[in-house]
C-alpha positions as CSV (number, residue, x, y, z in Angstrom):
1,M,91.8,108.8,75.5
2,L,92.7,106.0,77.9
3,R,93.4,107.2,81.5
4,K,96.9,106.9,82.9
5,R,97.3,104.6,85.8
6,V,99.1,104.9,89.2
7,I,100.2,101.5,90.5
8,T,101.7,100.3,93.8
9,V,104.4,97.6,93.7
10,L,104.8,95.4,96.8
11,T,107.8,93.1,97.0
12,F,107.8,90.2,99.4
13,C,110.6,88.0,100.7
14,D,109.4,84.8,102.4
15,G,106.0,86.4,102.9
16,V,107.4,89.6,104.5
17,L,107.0,93.0,102.8
18,F,110.4,94.5,101.8
19,R,111.7,97.5,100.0
20,T,114.3,96.7,97.4
21,K,117.3,98.6,96.1
22,K,119.0,97.5,92.9
23,F,117.0,94.3,93.2
24,T,118.3,93.5,96.7
25,P,115.8,93.3,99.6
26,D,116.5,96.2,101.9
27,Y,114.3,96.4,104.9
28,R,110.9,95.2,106.0
29,Y,107.5,97.0,106.4
30,T,104.0,96.4,107.5
31,L,101.2,96.6,104.9
32,N,99.2,99.4,106.5
33,F,100.2,102.1,104.1
34,V,98.4,100.6,101.0
35,D,95.3,102.7,100.2
36,A,93.4,100.3,97.9
37,W,90.6,102.8,97.4
38,S,92.7,105.4,95.5
39,I,95.4,103.2,93.8
40,D,94.5,102.0,90.3
41,E,96.2,98.6,90.6
42,I,98.5,96.6,92.8
43,V,101.5,94.6,91.6
44,V,102.7,92.0,94.1
45,L,106.1,90.3,93.5
46,D,107.8,87.5,95.3
47,V,111.5,88.3,95.4
48,T,112.4,85.3,97.6
49,R,115.6,83.7,96.4
50,P,115.8,79.8,96.1
51,G,116.2,78.3,99.5
52,Q,115.3,81.6,101.4
53,G,111.7,80.7,102.3
54,Q,108.5,78.9,101.7
55,R,106.4,79.4,98.6
56,S,103.3,79.0,100.6
57,N,103.9,82.2,102.4
58,F,103.5,84.2,99.2
59,Y,100.4,82.2,98.3
60,D,98.9,83.4,101.7
61,V,99.9,87.0,100.7
62,I,98.1,86.9,97.4
63,E,95.0,85.2,98.8
64,G,94.8,87.8,101.7
65,L,95.2,90.8,99.4
66,A,92.7,89.4,96.8
67,S,90.1,89.1,99.5
68,R,90.6,92.6,100.8
69,C,91.3,94.9,97.8
70,F,88.9,96.0,95.1
71,V,91.3,97.0,92.4
72,P,93.1,94.7,89.8
73,L,95.8,92.6,91.4
74,A,98.8,91.3,89.4
75,A,101.0,88.6,90.9
76,G,104.5,87.5,89.9
77,G,107.8,86.1,90.9
78,G,108.9,82.6,90.3
79,I,106.2,81.7,87.9
80,R,107.7,78.8,85.9
81,T,104.8,76.5,84.9
82,F,101.2,76.7,83.8
83,E,100.2,75.2,87.1
84,D,101.8,78.2,88.8
85,V,99.6,80.5,86.7
86,Q,96.5,78.5,87.6
87,K,97.4,78.7,91.3
88,F,97.7,82.5,91.3
89,M,94.6,83.0,89.3
90,G,92.7,80.6,91.6
91,L,93.9,82.6,94.6
92,G,92.3,85.7,93.2
93,A,94.9,87.4,91.0
94,D,93.6,89.2,88.0
95,K,96.9,89.1,86.1
96,V,100.1,87.2,86.3
97,I,103.6,88.7,85.7
98,I,106.3,86.6,84.1
99,N,109.9,87.4,83.5
100,S,112.7,84.8,83.5
101,Q,110.4,82.0,82.2
102,A,109.2,84.1,79.3
103,I,112.9,84.5,78.3
104,A,113.6,80.8,78.8
105,R,110.5,79.7,77.0
106,P,108.8,82.5,75.0
107,D,105.8,80.2,74.0
108,F,104.8,80.4,77.7
109,I,103.4,83.9,77.0
110,T,101.2,82.5,74.2
111,E,100.0,79.6,76.4
112,I,98.8,81.9,79.1
113,A,97.2,84.3,76.7
114,K,95.2,81.5,75.0
115,Q,93.8,80.3,78.3
116,Y,93.2,83.5,80.1
117,G,93.4,86.3,77.5
118,S,96.2,88.7,76.7
119,Q,94.9,91.2,79.3
120,C,96.0,88.7,82.0
121,V,99.6,88.4,80.8
122,V,102.2,91.0,81.9
123,V,105.7,90.5,80.8
124,S,108.2,92.0,83.2
125,M,111.5,93.2,81.7
126,D,114.6,94.1,83.8
127,A,117.2,96.2,82.0
128,K,120.7,97.4,82.7
129,K,122.8,99.9,80.7
130,T,126.0,98.3,79.4
131,D,129.5,99.9,79.4
132,D,128.9,101.1,75.8
133,G,125.8,102.9,76.7
134,K,123.3,100.4,75.3
135,Y,120.5,98.6,77.2
136,E,120.3,94.9,77.7
137,I,117.6,92.7,79.2
138,Y,118.5,90.5,82.2
139,S,116.8,87.5,83.9
140,D,117.1,85.5,87.1
141,F,117.0,88.5,89.5
142,A,118.9,90.6,87.0
143,T,122.0,88.4,87.1
144,K,121.9,86.8,83.7
145,S,122.0,88.5,80.3
146,A,119.1,87.5,78.1
147,G,120.7,88.7,74.9
148,Y,117.9,91.1,73.9
149,N,117.7,94.8,73.8
150,P,114.5,96.2,75.5
151,A,112.7,97.3,72.3
152,E,113.4,94.0,70.5
153,W,112.2,91.9,73.4
154,A,109.1,94.0,74.0
155,Q,108.1,93.6,70.4
156,K,108.6,89.9,70.5
157,C,106.5,89.7,73.7
158,E,103.7,91.7,72.1
159,A,103.7,89.4,69.1
160,L,103.5,86.3,71.3
161,G,100.4,87.6,73.1
162,A,101.5,89.8,76.1
163,G,98.9,92.3,77.1
164,E,101.2,94.6,79.0
165,I,104.9,95.2,79.5
166,L,106.4,96.2,82.9
167,I,109.9,97.7,82.3
168,T,112.2,98.2,85.3
169,S,115.6,99.9,85.4
170,V,117.8,97.8,87.6
171,E,120.2,100.7,88.4
172,K,117.3,103.0,89.3
173,D,115.5,100.5,91.5
174,G,115.0,102.0,95.0
175,S,117.0,105.2,94.1
176,V,114.1,107.7,94.3
177,E,116.0,109.7,91.7
178,G,113.5,109.4,88.9
179,Y,112.8,106.8,86.2
180,D,115.2,106.1,83.4
181,L,113.2,108.0,80.9
182,E,115.3,107.0,77.9
183,L,114.8,103.3,78.6
184,C,111.1,103.7,79.3
185,R,110.5,105.7,76.1
186,M,112.4,103.2,74.1
187,V,110.1,100.4,75.2
188,A,106.9,102.5,75.0
189,D,107.6,103.6,71.5
190,S,108.3,100.1,70.3
191,V,104.9,98.5,71.0
192,R,101.2,99.2,70.9
193,I,100.3,97.6,74.2
194,P,100.4,99.4,77.5
195,V,103.8,99.9,79.1
196,L,104.2,100.2,82.8
197,V,107.4,101.8,84.1
198,C,109.1,101.1,87.3
199,G,112.3,101.9,89.2
200,G,113.3,105.2,90.7
201,A,110.3,107.4,91.4
202,G,110.9,109.7,94.3
203,N,108.3,112.5,93.9
204,W,105.1,113.3,91.9
205,S,107.1,115.1,89.2
206,H,108.8,111.9,88.3
207,F,105.3,110.5,87.5
208,E,104.6,113.5,85.3
209,E,107.9,113.0,83.5
210,A,107.2,109.4,82.8
211,F,103.8,110.1,81.3
212,I,104.8,113.1,79.2
213,E,108.4,112.4,78.3
214,A,108.4,108.6,78.2
215,N,104.9,108.0,77.0
216,A,104.1,105.6,79.8
217,S,100.7,104.1,80.3
218,A,101.2,103.6,84.0
219,V,103.7,104.5,86.7
220,C,104.7,102.0,89.3
221,T,106.5,102.7,92.5
222,A,107.1,101.2,96.0
223,S,109.7,103.3,97.8
224,I,108.0,106.7,97.5
225,Y,105.1,105.5,99.7
226,H,107.4,104.4,102.4
227,F,109.2,107.7,102.6
228,T,106.4,110.2,102.4
229,E,103.4,111.0,104.4
230,T,101.5,112.1,101.4
231,S,99.0,109.7,99.9
232,I,98.2,108.3,96.5
233,K,95.3,110.7,96.3
234,S,97.8,113.6,96.5
235,A,99.8,112.1,93.7
236,K,96.7,112.0,91.5
237,A,95.8,115.5,92.4
238,Y,99.2,116.7,91.3
239,L,98.9,114.8,88.0
240,N,95.4,116.1,87.4
241,K,96.6,119.6,87.9
242,A,99.5,118.9,85.4
243,G,96.9,117.9,82.8
244,I,97.5,114.1,83.0
245,N,94.3,112.1,82.5
246,V,94.1,110.0,85.7
247,R,91.2,108.6,87.7
248,T,90.5,110.8,90.7
């Protein structure tokens, strides 16, 4: 049985580490809380809006992290061209995360997979619940409807060569109220590739719920590490005691 993963998500705006809430940068932090020795992977996202900063600042972030951490590093945010992919891989990223451009040009998924392998392609999906209770995928910082439901889009991404899916509930982002388990389970049950869930974790029991009730392959979080003195190691100890197969 494959081990479940615990992943830290770091969001940067113009090279500065921020916490986000409902996809809006909230307030800034330093990077000293990241324990790269006990986390399984690090996801690093550039949430800089057009005109808000310099792209080179995020390049510096990726290069610096890649030189200091010894776990897989996935980089995303604003990846539009194959040259962008090459840039991040050249800076030391192990995977790239694509979102809006995958929706705009789905063949982009296949192009990256053919060059670097499916294991290097993570498709990020941002979902909101509509007024009629259904879920819908959004792009462009969750401002534009993509016209897909999450399960449908996840299946298409898998067929095009995606190696993993990262599903985020926009409403749950930064809430620390727990993941949207219905959304996460919908996506996880629709594909055979690993599904990483994000948006809303506030305590270790939320991790357990995502693994057991939503069939997640990995749990991602950012806010919980900013608001608790407990470490990633204690999260894994909790999960191990609950019978979740994690690396300790």
